[in-house]
C-alpha positions in Angstrom: 49.6 178.6 103.6 52.3 176.1 103.9 51.7 172.8 102.2 52.5 170.7 105.2 50.7 167.4 105.2 49.7 167.8 108.8 47.1 170.3 107.8 45.6 168.4 104.8 43.0 166.8 107.0 42.1 170.1 108.5 41.5 171.7 105.1 39.4 168.7 104.0 37.2 169.2 107.1 36.8 172.9 106.9 36.7 174.0 103.3 34.8 173.1 100.2 36.7 170.9 97.7 39.5 173.0 96.3 42.5 172.9 94.1 44.6 175.9 95.0 41.9 177.9 96.8 39.4 178.0 93.9 36.0 176.7 95.0 33.8 174.5 92.9 30.3 173.0 93.4 29.9 169.3 93.0 27.0 168.0 90.9 24.9 164.9 91.3 26.7 161.7 92.1 28.4 160.2 89.1 28.7 163.5 87.3 31.7 165.8 87.0 31.3 169.2 88.7 30.3 172.0 86.3 33.3 174.1 87.4 35.7 171.2 86.5 34.2 170.8 83.0 34.4 174.6 82.4 38.1 174.6 83.6 38.9 171.6 81.5 37.4 173.3 78.4 39.4 176.4 79.1 42.6 174.3 79.6 42.0 172.6 76.2 41.5 176.0 74.5 44.7 177.4 76.2 46.7 174.3 75.0 45.4 174.8 71.4 46.3 178.5 71.6 49.7 177.7 72.9 50.5 175.3 69.9 49.1 177.7 67.4 50.5 181.0 68.7 52.5 183.1 66.2 55.0 184.6 68.6 57.1 183.4 71.6 55.6 186.0 73.9 52.1 184.8 73.0 53.1 181.2 73.7 54.2 182.3 77.2 50.9 184.0 77.8 49.0 180.9 76.7 51.2 178.8 79.0 50.4 181.1 81.9 46.7 180.9 81.1 46.9 177.1 80.8 48.6 177.0 84.2 45.9 178.9 85.9 43.1 176.9 84.3 44.8 173.6 85.4 44.9 174.9 89.0 41.2 175.7 88.8 40.6 172.1 87.7 42.1 171.0 91.0 45.4 169.9 89.6 48.2 170.1 92.2 50.2 173.4 92.0 53.6 171.8 91.0 52.0 169.7 88.3 50.2 172.7 86.8 53.4 174.7 87.0 55.5 172.0 85.4 53.1 170.8 82.7 52.3 174.3 81.4 56.0 175.3 81.5 57.2 172.1 79.8 54.7 172.6 76.9 55.7 176.2 76.5 59.4 175.4 76.4 58.9 172.5 74.0 56.8 174.6 71.5 59.2 177.6 71.5 62.6 175.8 71.7 62.1 172.2 70.8 63.3 168.9 72.2 66.9 169.8 73.2 65.8 172.7 75.4 63.1 170.6 77.0 65.6 167.8 77.7 67.9 170.3 79.4 65.1 171.7 81.5 63.9 168.3 82.6 67.4 167.1 83.4 68.5 170.1 85.5 65.5 171.8 87.0 65.1 169.4 89.9 68.7 169.7 91.0 68.8 173.5 90.5 65.7 174.0 92.6 66.5 171.7 95.5 70.3 171.7 95.7 70.7 175.2 97.3 72.4 174.9 100.7 70.1 177.6 102.1 67.0 175.3 101.4 68.2 172.7 103.9 66.6 174.9 106.6 63.1 174.1 105.1 62.7 170.5 106.4 64.2 171.5 109.7 61.6 174.2 110.2 58.8 171.9 109.2 60.1 169.2 111.6 60.3 171.7 114.4 56.7 172.9 113.8 55.3 169.4 113.7 57.1 168.4 116.9 55.9 171.4 118.9 52.3 171.1 117.6 52.2 167.4 118.5 53.6 168.3 121.9 50.4 170.3 122.7 51.9 173.7 122.4 48.6 175.1 120.9 46.6 174.6 124.1 49.3 175.7 126.4 50.1 178.8 124.6 46.5 179.9 124.2 45.8 179.3 127.9 48.9 181.3 128.9 48.0 184.3 126.7 44.4 184.2 127.9 45.4 184.2 131.6 48.0 187.0 131.2 45.9 189.3 129.0 42.4 188.4 130.0 42.2 191.2 132.7 42.5 193.9 130.0 39.5 195.3 128.1 39.1 192.8 125.2 41.8 190.8 126.9 40.7 187.5 125.3 41.0 189.1 121.9 44.4 190.5 122.7 45.5 187.1 124.0 44.2 185.3 121.0 46.1 187.6 118.7 49.3 187.0 120.6 48.7 183.2 120.6 47.9 183.2 116.9 51.1 185.0 116.0 53.1 182.6 118.0 51.4 179.5 116.8 51.3 180.5 113.1 55.0 181.2 113.2 55.7 177.7 114.7 53.2 175.7 112.7 54.0 177.2 109.3 50.3 177.0 108.3 47.8 179.8 108.7 44.9 177.5 107.9 46.0 174.8 110.4 46.6 177.4 113.1 43.2 179.2 112.4 41.4 175.9 112.7 43.1 174.9 115.9 42.8 178.4 117.5 39.2 178.7 116.4 38.2 175.5 118.2 39.5 176.9 121.4 39.0 180.7 121.0 35.5 181.1 119.4 33.5 179.3 122.2 35.7 181.0 124.8 34.9 184.5 123.4 31.2 183.7 122.9 30.8 182.5 126.5 32.6 185.7 127.7 29.9 187.8 125.9 31.9 188.8 122.8 29.8 189.9 119.8 29.8 187.0 117.4 31.4 189.1 114.6 34.2 190.3 116.8 34.8 186.7 117.9 35.1 185.2 114.4 37.1 188.2 113.1 39.6 187.8 115.9 40.3 184.2 114.8 40.5 185.1 111.1 43.2 187.7 111.6 45.1 186.1 114.5 47.5 184.1 112.3 48.4 186.8 109.7 51.4 188.2 111.6 52.7 184.7 112.3 53.8 184.1 108.7 56.3 187.0 109.0 57.9 185.8 112.3 60.6 183.2 112.0 60.5 180.3 111.3 58.3 181.2 108.4 58.0 178.6 105.6 56.6 181.1 103.2 59.6 183.4 103.6 62.0 180.5 103.1 60.2 179.6 99.9 60.2 183.2 98.7 63.9 183.4 99.4 64.4 180.3 97.2 62.4 181.7 94.4 63.9 185.2 94.5 67.4 184.0 95.3 67.9 186.1 98.4 69.7 185.0 101.6 67.4 183.0 103.8 68.8 184.3 107.2 68.4 188.0 106.5 65.0 187.3 104.9 63.7 185.6 108.0 65.1 188.3 110.3 63.4 191.0 108.1 60.0 189.6 109.0 60.4 190.0 112.8 59.7 193.7 113.3 56.7 193.9 110.8 55.2 190.7 112.2 55.4 192.0 115.8 54.3 195.4 114.7 51.1 194.3 113.0 50.3 192.0 115.9 50.7 194.9 118.3 48.5 197.0 116.0 45.7 194.4 116.2 46.1 194.3 120.0 45.8 198.1 120.2 42.6 197.9 118.1 41.1 195.4 120.5 42.1 197.6 123.5 40.4 200.5 121.7 37.2 198.4 121.2 37.3 197.3 124.8 37.5 200.8 126.2 35.1 202.6 123.9 32.8 199.8 122.8 32.9 197.5 125.8 29.6 195.6 125.0 31.2 194.1 121.9 33.9 192.4 123.9 32.0 191.1 126.9 32.6 194.0 129.2 28.9 194.9 129.6 25.7 193.3 130.7 26.3 190.3 128.5 29.4 189.0 130.2 28.9 188.9 134.0 30.4 185.4 134.2 33.6 186.6 132.5 33.8 189.7 134.6 33.5 187.7 137.8 36.3 185.3 136.8 39.3 185.6 139.1 42.7 184.6 138.0 45.5 184.3 140.5 49.1 185.1 139.9 50.0 181.5 140.6 47.8 180.4 137.7 49.4 182.9 135.4 53.0 181.8 136.3 52.0 178.2 136.2 50.7 178.6 132.6 53.8 180.6 131.7 56.0 177.8 133.0 54.3 175.3 130.8 55.4 177.1 127.6 59.0 177.7 128.6 60.1 175.8 125.6 58.6 178.2 123.1 60.8 181.3 124.0 63.8 178.9 124.3 63.3 177.8 120.7 62.9 181.5 119.6 66.1 182.4 121.5 68.1 179.6 119.8 66.7 180.3 116.4 66.6 184.0 116.2 69.4 184.8 118.6 71.7 182.4 116.9 71.1 183.9 113.4 71.1 187.5 114.7 74.4 187.2 116.5 76.1 185.3 113.8 76.7 182.3 116.0 74.7 180.1 113.6 74.1 180.2 109.9 70.4 179.9 109.0 70.8 176.1 108.4 72.7 175.6 111.6 70.1 177.7 113.5 67.3 175.5 112.0 69.2 172.4 113.0 69.7 173.7 116.6 66.0 174.7 116.9 64.9 171.4 115.5 67.1 169.5 117.9 65.8 171.6 120.8 62.2 170.9 119.6 63.0 167.2 119.6 64.1 167.3 123.2 61.0 169.4 124.2 58.6 167.1 122.3 60.0 164.0 124.2 59.8 166.0 127.5 56.1 167.1 126.9 55.0 163.7 125.6 57.0 161.5 127.9 54.0 159.6 129.2 52.2 159.5 125.8 54.3 157.4 123.5 57.1 159.9 122.7 58.7 157.7 120.2 55.5 157.3 118.2 55.0 161.1 118.3 58.5 161.8 117.0 58.2 159.2 114.3 54.9 160.6 113.1 56.5 164.1 113.0 59.5 162.8 111.0 57.3 160.9 108.5 55.1 164.0 108.0 58.2 166.2 107.6 59.4 164.0 104.8 56.0 164.2 103.1 55.7 168.0 103.6 59.3 168.7 102.5 58.8 166.7 99.3 55.7 168.6 98.6 57.5 172.0 99.0 60.5 171.0 96.9 58.1 169.7 94.2 56.6 173.1 94.2 60.0 174.8 93.9 60.9 172.5 91.0 57.7 173.7 89.2 58.6 177.3 90.0 62.1 176.7 88.5 60.5 175.3 85.3 58.2 178.4 85.2 61.2 180.7 85.4 62.9 178.9 82.5 59.7 179.1 80.4 59.4 182.9 81.1 63.0 183.3 80.0 62.7 181.2 76.8 59.5 182.8 75.6 60.7 186.3 76.5 57.5 186.9 78.5 59.3 188.2 81.6 61.1 190.8 79.5 57.9 191.8 77.7 56.1 192.2 81.0 58.9 194.3 82.4 58.8 196.6 79.4 55.1 197.0 79.6 55.0 197.8 83.3 57.9 200.3 83.1 56.3 201.8 80.0 53.3 202.8 82.1 55.3 205.5 83.9 54.1 204.5 87.3 55.8 205.7 90.5 57.0 203.2 93.0 54.0 203.9 95.2 51.5 203.5 92.4 53.2 200.3 91.2 52.9 198.7 94.7 49.3 200.0 95.1 48.4 198.2 91.9 50.0 195.0 93.3 47.9 195.4 96.4 44.7 195.4 94.3 46.0 192.5 92.2 46.9 190.3 95.1 43.7 190.9 97.0 41.8 189.9 93.9 44.0 186.8 93.5 43.5 185.9 97.1 39.8 185.2 96.3 41.0 182.2 94.3 44.5 181.2 95.4 46.4 180.7 98.6 49.6 182.7 99.3 51.9 180.0 98.1 50.2 179.8 94.7 50.1 183.6 94.3 53.9 183.8 95.0 54.7 181.1 92.5 52.6 182.5 89.8 53.7 186.1 90.0 57.2 186.4 91.5 59.1 185.0 88.5 57.2 187.4 86.3 57.7 190.5 88.5 61.3 190.0 89.6 62.8 191.8 86.6 60.6 194.9 87.2 61.8 195.5 90.7 65.0 197.3 89.9 63.1 199.8 87.7 60.9 200.7 90.7 63.7 200.6 93.3 61.9 197.7 95.1 64.3 195.8 97.5 63.9 192.1 97.0 64.2 191.3 100.7 61.6 194.0 101.6 59.2 192.6 98.9 59.3 189.2 100.5 57.7 190.7 103.6 55.3 192.8 101.5 54.1 189.9 99.4 53.7 187.3 102.2 51.6 189.8 104.3 49.6 190.8 101.2 49.0 187.2 100.3 47.7 186.4 103.8 45.4 189.4 103.7 44.1 188.2 100.3 43.2 184.9 101.9 40.7 186.6 104.2 39.2 189.1 101.8 35.5 188.7 100.9 33.7 187.3 99.0 35.9 184.3 98.5 38.8 184.5 101.0 39.7 180.9 102.0 40.3 181.6 105.7 36.8 183.2 105.9 35.3 179.9 104.8 37.5 177.9 107.1 36.1 179.8 110.1 32.5 179.8 108.7 32.5 176.1 108.4 34.0 175.7 111.9 31.3 177.9 113.3 28.6 175.5 112.1 29.5 173.1 114.9 27.4 173.4 118.0 30.4 172.9 120.3 32.0 175.9 118.6 29.1 178.3 118.3 27.7 177.5 121.7 24.2 177.9 120.4 24.9 181.3 118.7 23.9 181.4 115.0 26.8 182.7 113.0 26.1 183.4 109.3 28.5 183.8 106.4 27.4 187.5 106.4 28.6 187.8 110.0 32.0 186.4 109.0 32.4 188.9 106.2 31.1 191.8 108.3 33.6 190.9 111.0 36.4 191.7 108.6 35.3 195.3 108.3 36.9 195.9 111.6 40.3 194.5 110.6 40.9 194.8 106.8 41.2 198.7 106.8 43.9 198.4 109.5 45.7 195.7 107.5 45.7 197.7 104.4 46.9 200.8 106.3 49.8 198.7 107.6 50.7 197.7 104.1 50.8 201.4 103.1 53.0 202.1 106.1 55.3 199.4 105.0 55.5 201.0 101.5 56.2 204.4 102.9 58.7 203.2 105.5 60.6 200.2 104.1 63.2 200.4 106.9 60.5 198.8 109.1 61.5 195.5 107.5 65.1 196.3 106.5 66.7 197.9 109.5 67.0 194.7 111.6 68.7 192.6 108.8 71.1 195.5 108.3 72.0 195.5 112.0 72.5 191.7 111.9 74.7 191.8 108.8 76.8 194.6 110.4 77.6 192.4 113.4 
């Protein structure tokens, strides 16, 4: 999930009160929630443990524990990262080291030239979203793929991948696509579990397809080139979207009643779509492939650096936004996108500053070196090591979003990758996809709750009762395929690496 401010209202409407994905239950009015009090108590205990620890490594462990407990309290991620790191550095190295960290971390984290692409991508996504691309893209995919068995599901997957890549937020895209897609599929006779499962997984490939905010943030944390990192996500993103589409086609052929091809969907089967309607819908989204051509084509051919490609794509998006909203106060739309871009960019850079402080704390306390020695001492193979990470991230996905998981673990794990022959660029694709899968995994996957709360609305469920159990059951169709794709990515790393290698050879 990208921390763009445009989605903050969406999250407030669709999920229980959360800090970084952790759910708490509110108590009676005027009383603090029990979860908050428990987390506050744990945070206090961690702080005491930090300032009474007998070794530097133990101080680092207490600082990490304090960081996690602060997040569970609902404290913003960058504040939790920075506060715990500052306390750990101060206890281990004193005032001089703390002063150095405070005076240099902000500049170090935000001054990289490659990070200039971040606000450009955010601005591009906000412009295209406000221009109404969501509705146009969904309608086009529905009209073009609707004739296939499970065509609406296939079209929804294609629309989700495209919208998530542009918006930069899986949660925001899921909410927007769910409002349009769930009632459409239910009216077409889709089984309620297939309908909600389709929406939940639709946005997962999008975070791998440029422009991906998560991949840009990962590149900043792991110090890998932004351009090749973005290009590395193209083939895996398209491949998993294609795998989901094939699965829908399989269901449509062999289990047709689940996707409105039986007695429950006569209205959908009788719907006639002309070629004129298809091409008209396609003409209305001409700006989307143009943006992708400028962005991806420019980086791949070497005509643009990543920052220049981001600027060109943002400029093109500005022209398109004015064109699409010409009769609907275009200046106000562009101004709103610009203001939200500044807010969202500040939020992301604040997070990167917190991550920089965490990295400094891990180095000062020696915790990163200790973790590296512990993991390499286990004698795991590369495959076993990555399988352990799959289990770890799926578990963490019950409590944290993808961004939080990346910030908490990447600085710790980075030193171990050379021992297991893990390519940093490849790992960016692996962890982003794994983090997104963790966000849908029962019993606490945040995206599952977004869709569940959305399905409570009568205009969405069209009178069909959809329970939380239905939402979790729906994932039984898609999670095994997602995990299998991760294993394929482990066994065949060139799936992510061959396209960057080609672009760098140009």
